[in-house]
C-alpha positions, 0 to 999 in steps of 0.5 A: 746133103744137097749142098754137099753134092752141089759143092762137089759138082762145082769142084769136080767141074773145075777139075775137068775144066782145068784138065781140058785146058779151059781154065788156068790152074791159078784161077781154079786155085783162086776160085776154090780158095775163095769158095772155101773161105765163103763157105767157112764164113757162112757156116760161122755166121749161121752158127753165131745166128743159131747161138744168138737164139738161145740168149 
């Protein structure tokens, strides 16, 4: 729950920074895509780690 709220705050702050002109839209897109890839990889590695404890 805390992780989801933290991620939402990061994305919301990126959107606000982009709207105010503090951040280039291309950089914001790159940050969001990289964050999503890291999150997916982290979730996959956690799943593999949890699955390995059963074997």
